[in-house]
MDAnalysis code that builds the backbone (N, CA, C; Angstrom):
import MDAnalysis as mda
import numpy as np

u = mda.Universe.empty(393, n_residues=131, atom_resindex=np.repeat(np.arange(131), 3), trajectory=True)
u.add_TopologyAttr("name", ["N", "CA", "C"] * 131)
u.add_TopologyAttr("resid", np.arange(1, 132))
u.add_TopologyAttr("resname", ["UNK", "UNK", "UNK", "UNK", "UNK", "UNK", "UNK", "UNK", "UNK", "UNK", "UNK", "UNK", "UNK", "UNK", "UNK", "UNK", "UNK", "UNK", "UNK", "UNK", "UNK", "UNK", "UNK", "UNK", "UNK", "UNK", "UNK", "UNK", "UNK", "UNK", "UNK", "UNK", "UNK", "UNK", "UNK", "UNK", "UNK", "UNK", "UNK", "UNK", "UNK", "UNK", "UNK", "UNK", "UNK", "UNK", "UNK", "UNK", "UNK", "UNK", "UNK", "UNK", "UNK", "UNK", "UNK", "UNK", "UNK", "UNK", "UNK", "UNK", "UNK", "UNK", "UNK", "UNK", "UNK", "UNK", "UNK", "UNK", "UNK", "UNK", "UNK", "UNK", "UNK", "UNK", "UNK", "UNK", "UNK", "UNK", "UNK", "UNK", "UNK", "UNK", "UNK", "UNK", "UNK", "UNK", "UNK", "UNK", "UNK", "UNK", "UNK", "UNK", "UNK", "UNK", "UNK", "UNK", "UNK", "UNK", "UNK", "UNK", "UNK", "UNK", "UNK", "UNK", "UNK", "UNK", "UNK", "UNK", "UNK", "UNK", "UNK", "UNK", "UNK", "UNK", "UNK", "UNK", "UNK", "UNK", "UNK", "UNK", "UNK", "UNK", "UNK", "UNK", "UNK", "UNK", "UNK", "UNK", "UNK", "UNK", "UNK"])
u.atoms.positions = np.array([
    [-20.121, 22.548, -0.700],
    [-19.274, 21.924, 0.300],
    [-17.986, 21.382, -0.383],
    [-17.011, 21.228, 0.477],
    [-15.699, 20.860, -0.076],
    [-15.047, 19.972, 0.941],
    [-14.455, 18.808, 0.595],
    [-13.554, 18.133, 1.488],
    [-12.181, 18.650, 1.467],
    [-11.547, 18.585, 2.699],
    [-10.130, 19.091, 2.690],
    [-9.138, 17.931, 2.352],
    [-9.489, 16.697, 2.559],
    [-8.504, 15.712, 2.490],
    [-9.195, 14.298, 2.268],
    [-8.507, 13.348, 1.720],
    [-8.986, 12.032, 1.632],
    [-7.840, 10.938, 2.084],
    [-8.175, 10.014, 2.852],
    [-7.159, 9.061, 3.164],
    [-7.894, 7.712, 3.258],
    [-7.119, 6.610, 3.455],
    [-7.521, 5.241, 3.406],
    [-7.379, 4.734, 4.810],
    [-8.293, 3.745, 5.099],
    [-8.159, 3.043, 6.448],
    [-8.247, 1.512, 6.047],
    [-7.146, 0.821, 6.371],
    [-7.061, -0.573, 6.069],
    [-6.828, -1.385, 7.257],
    [-6.944, -2.668, 7.308],
    [-6.656, -3.516, 8.450],
    [-5.202, -4.020, 8.451],
    [-4.621, -4.108, 9.538],
    [-3.286, -4.817, 9.839],
    [-3.612, -5.853, 10.844],
    [-3.187, -7.107, 10.486],
    [-3.186, -8.215, 11.426],
    [-1.971, -8.262, 12.304],
    [-0.934, -7.574, 11.927],
    [0.303, -7.473, 12.780],
    [0.974, -6.131, 12.449],
    [0.681, -5.204, 13.479],
    [1.190, -3.851, 13.180],
    [2.694, -3.724, 13.012],
    [3.439, -4.614, 13.848],
    [4.943, -4.638, 13.695],
    [5.363, -5.037, 12.237],
    [4.686, -6.044, 11.673],
    [5.000, -6.448, 10.342],
    [4.692, -5.315, 9.333],
    [3.587, -4.683, 9.602],
    [3.119, -3.613, 8.683],
    [4.160, -2.399, 8.780],
    [4.603, -2.096, 9.963],
    [5.599, -1.152, 10.200],
    [6.863, -1.413, 9.364],
    [7.337, -2.571, 9.670],
    [8.655, -3.097, 8.990],
    [8.570, -2.970, 7.480],
    [7.412, -3.502, 6.943],
    [7.296, -3.638, 5.553],
    [7.343, -2.305, 4.865],
    [6.549, -1.367, 5.363],
    [6.403, 0.006, 4.774],
    [7.783, 0.881, 5.084],
    [8.338, 0.672, 6.143],
    [9.463, 1.318, 6.453],
    [10.610, 0.946, 5.648],
    [10.762, -0.496, 5.351],
    [11.717, -1.041, 4.516],
    [11.521, -0.440, 3.035],
    [10.313, -0.233, 2.624],
    [10.064, 0.345, 1.278],
    [10.385, 1.745, 1.195],
    [10.715, 2.407, 2.336],
    [11.129, 3.750, 2.338],
    [10.014, 4.828, 2.630],
    [8.906, 4.416, 2.995],
    [7.756, 5.310, 3.350],
    [7.923, 5.693, 4.802],
    [7.571, 6.995, 4.996],
    [7.643, 7.569, 6.378],
    [6.229, 7.411, 7.113],
    [6.455, 7.029, 8.445],
    [5.321, 7.079, 9.360],
    [4.670, 8.470, 9.437],
    [3.401, 8.510, 9.470],
    [2.605, 9.819, 9.743],
    [2.180, 9.748, 11.182],
    [2.972, 10.421, 11.982],
    [2.926, 10.473, 13.411],
    [3.411, 9.095, 13.988],
    [3.106, 8.908, 15.352],
    [3.570, 7.767, 16.070],
    [2.594, 6.703, 16.181],
    [3.032, 5.434, 15.933],
    [2.033, 4.371, 16.021],
    [1.447, 4.204, 17.455],
    [0.261, 3.643, 17.545],
    [-0.314, 3.294, 18.780],
    [-0.616, 1.817, 18.851],
    [-1.320, 1.428, 19.933],
    [-1.577, -0.053, 20.031],
    [-2.651, -0.476, 18.846],
    [-3.322, 0.556, 18.388],
    [-4.361, 0.270, 17.419],
    [-4.099, 0.708, 16.019],
    [-3.204, 1.447, 15.677],
    [-2.915, 1.853, 14.355],
    [-1.570, 2.376, 14.137],
    [-1.123, 2.309, 12.908],
    [-0.046, 3.057, 12.340],
    [-0.307, 3.724, 11.045],
    [0.153, 4.857, 10.676],
    [-0.130, 5.491, 9.367],
    [1.157, 5.844, 8.638],
    [0.918, 5.759, 7.343],
    [2.073, 6.040, 6.471],
    [1.703, 7.129, 5.385],
    [2.597, 8.021, 5.101],
    [2.318, 9.027, 4.014],
    [3.065, 8.451, 2.681],
    [2.158, 8.565, 1.587],
    [2.648, 8.126, 0.250],
    [2.508, 9.227, -0.724],
    [3.628, 9.338, -1.558],
    [3.618, 10.314, -2.559],
    [3.848, 11.734, -2.109],
    [4.038, 12.571, -3.213],
    [4.295, 13.981, -2.926],
    [3.223, 14.707, -2.200],
    [1.958, 14.258, -2.377],
    [0.913, 14.899, -1.753],
    [0.534, 14.367, -0.376],
    [1.385, 13.416, 0.119],
    [1.237, 12.814, 1.389],
    [-0.188, 12.188, 1.677],
    [-0.562, 11.328, 0.626],
    [-1.714, 10.489, 0.837],
    [-1.567, 9.662, 1.919],
    [-2.456, 9.627, 3.010],
    [-2.329, 8.953, 4.179],
    [-3.056, 7.644, 4.140],
    [-2.281, 6.531, 4.455],
    [-2.963, 5.283, 4.661],
    [-2.882, 4.801, 6.123],
    [-3.978, 4.696, 6.845],
    [-4.021, 4.304, 8.330],
    [-4.195, 2.715, 8.238],
    [-3.323, 1.981, 9.040],
    [-3.516, 0.584, 9.264],
    [-3.984, 0.374, 10.610],
    [-5.217, -0.092, 10.765],
    [-5.827, -0.384, 12.063],
    [-5.696, -1.863, 12.421],
    [-5.682, -2.234, 13.698],
    [-5.881, -3.527, 14.148],
    [-7.259, -4.019, 13.697],
    [-7.530, -5.250, 13.537],
    [-8.781, -5.851, 13.060],
    [-9.970, -5.445, 13.902],
    [-9.966, -5.498, 15.185],
    [-11.035, -5.199, 16.057],
    [-11.445, -3.718, 15.978],
    [-10.446, -2.802, 15.905],
    [-10.771, -1.425, 15.734],
    [-11.446, -1.097, 14.433],
    [-10.827, -1.650, 13.357],
    [-11.547, -1.442, 12.039],
    [-12.757, -1.901, 11.905],
    [-13.073, -3.109, 12.398],
    [-14.430, -3.876, 12.330],
    [-15.393, -2.915, 13.059],
    [-14.953, -2.413, 14.165],
    [-15.837, -1.434, 14.929],
    [-16.247, -0.324, 14.044],
    [-15.244, 0.303, 13.371],
    [-15.480, 1.542, 12.726],
    [-16.363, 1.251, 11.394],
    [-16.183, 0.181, 10.831],
    [-17.069, -0.028, 9.585],
    [-18.352, -0.819, 9.962],
    [-18.536, -1.166, 11.213],
    [-19.715, -1.779, 11.778],
    [-20.055, -3.244, 10.983],
    [-19.044, -3.932, 10.684],
    [-19.251, -5.058, 9.945],
    [-17.923, -5.896, 9.746],
    [-18.081, -6.974, 8.986],
    [-16.950, -7.932, 8.735],
    [-16.043, -7.337, 7.722],
    [-14.772, -7.569, 7.957],
    [-13.802, -7.112, 6.902],
    [-13.472, -8.208, 5.812],
    [-13.146, -7.758, 4.740],
    [-12.777, -8.579, 3.622],
    [-11.361, -9.372, 4.053],
    [-11.461, -10.674, 3.678],
    [-10.137, -11.402, 3.788],
    [-9.260, -10.970, 2.690],
    [-8.316, -10.180, 2.840],
    [-7.476, -9.822, 1.749],
    [-6.446, -10.788, 1.314],
    [-6.303, -11.837, 1.988],
    [-5.476, -12.935, 1.539],
    [-6.147, -13.723, 0.430],
    [-7.644, -13.653, 0.386],
    [-8.353, -14.500, -0.665],
    [-9.160, -13.558, -1.545],
    [-9.477, -12.460, -1.063],
    [-10.408, -11.524, -1.820],
    [-9.781, -10.339, -2.081],
    [-10.284, -9.474, -3.037],
    [-9.940, -8.139, -3.455],
    [-10.622, -7.137, -2.862],
    [-9.995, -6.044, -2.368],
    [-10.765, -4.913, -1.836],
    [-10.613, -3.641, -2.637],
    [-9.398, -3.393, -3.080],
    [-8.872, -2.243, -3.769],
    [-7.389, -2.419, -4.197],
    [-7.068, -1.748, -5.244],
    [-5.645, -1.714, -5.563],
    [-5.201, -0.239, -5.608],
    [-4.148, 0.151, -4.944],
    [-3.638, 1.459, -5.011],
    [-2.366, 1.493, -5.960],
    [-2.412, 2.417, -6.850],
    [-1.381, 2.587, -7.838],
    [-0.331, 3.758, -7.426],
    [0.936, 3.297, -7.392],
    [1.964, 4.291, -7.018],
    [2.783, 4.580, -8.234],
    [2.947, 5.837, -8.459],
    [3.747, 6.291, -9.787],
    [5.268, 6.178, -9.467],
    [5.847, 5.704, -10.652],
    [7.276, 5.617, -10.706],
    [7.772, 6.590, -11.728],
    [8.974, 6.984, -11.726],
    [9.540, 8.104, -12.517],
    [10.013, 7.547, -13.935],
    [10.253, 6.226, -13.846],
    [10.879, 5.561, -15.214],
    [10.557, 4.067, -15.064],
    [10.812, 3.374, -16.167],
    [10.741, 1.935, -16.188],
    [11.774, 1.433, -15.282],
    [12.943, 1.886, -15.257],
    [14.085, 1.488, -14.364],
    [13.708, 1.686, -12.966],
    [12.925, 2.685, -12.586],
    [12.541, 2.815, -11.248],
    [11.433, 1.667, -10.877],
    [10.581, 1.403, -11.741],
    [9.662, 0.207, -11.477],
    [10.371, -0.926, -11.189],
    [11.452, -1.276, -11.996],
    [12.247, -2.430, -11.740],
    [12.953, -2.361, -10.469],
    [13.444, -1.199, -10.076],
    [14.110, -1.167, -8.660],
    [12.923, -1.439, -7.483],
    [11.850, -0.869, -7.757],
    [10.739, -1.174, -6.756],
    [10.446, -2.582, -6.711],
    [10.311, -3.250, -7.826],
    [10.042, -4.660, -7.932],
    [11.100, -5.438, -7.175],
    [12.512, -5.057, -7.319],
    [13.491, -5.848, -6.643],
    [13.297, -5.616, -5.170],
    [13.124, -4.403, -4.639],
    [12.955, -4.075, -3.250],
    [11.801, -4.865, -2.664],
    [10.669, -4.843, -3.287],
    [9.426, -5.601, -2.807],
    [9.831, -7.132, -2.526],
    [10.402, -7.607, -3.635],
    [10.772, -9.061, -3.506],
    [11.769, -9.265, -2.408],
    [12.758, -8.384, -2.165],
    [13.789, -8.458, -1.166],
    [13.101, -8.504, 0.197],
    [12.146, -7.639, 0.510],
    [11.531, -7.547, 1.804],
    [10.441, -8.476, 2.083],
    [10.123, -9.415, 1.028],
    [9.053, -10.421, 1.266],
    [7.753, -10.063, 0.898],
    [7.546, -8.963, -0.007],
    [6.162, -8.798, -0.434],
    [5.830, -9.864, -1.428],
    [4.488, -9.977, -1.610],
    [3.994, -11.030, -2.599],
    [3.755, -10.318, -3.981],
    [4.505, -10.823, -4.903],
    [4.261, -10.365, -6.247],
    [3.071, -11.133, -6.981],
    [2.156, -10.429, -7.302],
    [0.904, -11.040, -8.003],
    [0.922, -10.781, -9.483],
    [1.721, -9.854, -9.964],
    [1.837, -9.587, -11.440],
    [3.264, -9.107, -11.769],
    [3.851, -9.958, -12.395],
    [5.253, -9.660, -12.872],
    [5.383, -8.340, -13.650],
    [6.497, -7.717, -13.544],
    [6.724, -6.465, -14.512],
    [6.151, -6.778, -15.941],
    [5.485, -5.783, -16.618],
    [4.934, -5.893, -17.916],
    [4.591, -4.574, -18.424],
    [4.609, -4.537, -19.819],
    [4.125, -3.328, -20.552],
    [2.585, -3.371, -20.406],
    [2.035, -2.087, -20.073],
    [0.571, -1.988, -20.030],
    [0.228, -0.829, -20.770],
    [-0.405, -0.911, -22.027],
    [-0.651, 0.164, -22.902],
    [0.671, 1.020, -23.072],
    [0.768, 2.268, -22.839],
    [1.771, 3.072, -22.930],
    [2.842, 3.020, -21.817],
    [2.380, 2.241, -20.777],
    [3.187, 2.215, -19.433],
    [3.783, 0.855, -19.214],
    [4.262, 0.771, -17.969],
    [5.086, -0.318, -17.465],
    [4.779, -0.503, -15.937],
    [4.417, -1.827, -15.520],
    [3.889, -1.934, -14.185],
    [4.262, -3.355, -13.683],
    [4.005, -3.410, -12.350],
    [3.956, -4.729, -11.675],
    [3.067, -4.584, -10.439],
    [2.532, -5.627, -9.978],
    [1.648, -5.634, -8.729],
    [2.246, -6.563, -7.714],
    [1.882, -5.909, -6.456],
    [2.364, -6.680, -5.262],
    [1.321, -6.546, -4.170],
    [1.383, -7.401, -3.140],
    [0.613, -7.344, -1.985],
    [1.549, -7.296, -0.812],
    [1.018, -6.513, 0.251],
    [1.721, -6.327, 1.454],
    [1.478, -7.607, 2.361],
    [2.130, -7.621, 3.635],
    [1.827, -8.757, 4.478],
    [0.369, -9.085, 4.787],
    [-0.504, -8.141, 4.674],
    [-1.824, -8.367, 4.896],
    [-2.636, -8.607, 3.749],
    [-2.157, -8.718, 2.531],
    [-2.785, -8.911, 1.293],
    [-3.333, -7.601, 0.716],
    [-3.026, -6.434, 1.063],
    [-3.495, -5.272, 0.443],
    [-2.628, -5.084, -0.850],
    [-3.289, -4.830, -1.950],
    [-2.719, -4.809, -3.199],
    [-2.301, -3.449, -3.740],
    [-1.144, -3.331, -4.307],
    [-0.624, -2.086, -4.888],
    [0.031, -2.405, -6.250],
    [0.268, -1.416, -6.992],
    [1.057, -1.664, -8.248],
    [1.828, -0.361, -8.380],
    [3.168, -0.607, -8.823],
    [3.974, 0.542, -9.269],
    [3.806, 0.591, -10.749],
    [3.594, 1.820, -11.175],
    [3.375, 2.232, -12.605],
    [4.275, 3.243, -13.251],
    [4.842, 3.035, -14.205],
    [5.499, 4.233, -15.018],
    [4.580, 4.524, -16.084],
    [4.186, 5.705, -16.151],
    [3.256, 6.241, -17.315],
    [4.042, 7.394, -17.902],
    [4.515, 7.379, -19.136],
    [5.183, 8.440, -19.751],
    [4.338, 9.723, -19.645],
    [4.828, 10.882, -19.252],
    [4.140, 12.128, -19.155],
    [3.393, 12.305, -17.860],
    [3.299, 11.278, -17.024],
    [2.664, 11.520, -15.696],
    [3.599, 11.971, -14.687],
])
């Protein structure tokens, strides 16, 4: 057996804020938003992250969702082409009101910083030579 694709499903407590945040970062919507979800494509391979309203996602997982403002669920790493690009992403995330939880720093052979979106979902931009 073989899967054709993998994508992520996360909660959004305010779809319009989610749309604005990821649009301001330059990501493209995957299709048109509905009253229950918005999707964005990330990276060259178009990894899809769906952001569902709370009620819809709770129904899908058949249980209570993690409070991402206080708890951790996952961190997505986004690759950058250079250290300078990591710094540009850092400035952009700060400009549009993202929460920086890890300032830019050297990490082993790479360079990274971490941020959270308006719902507390965590990401980091990472430059790794040769990647």
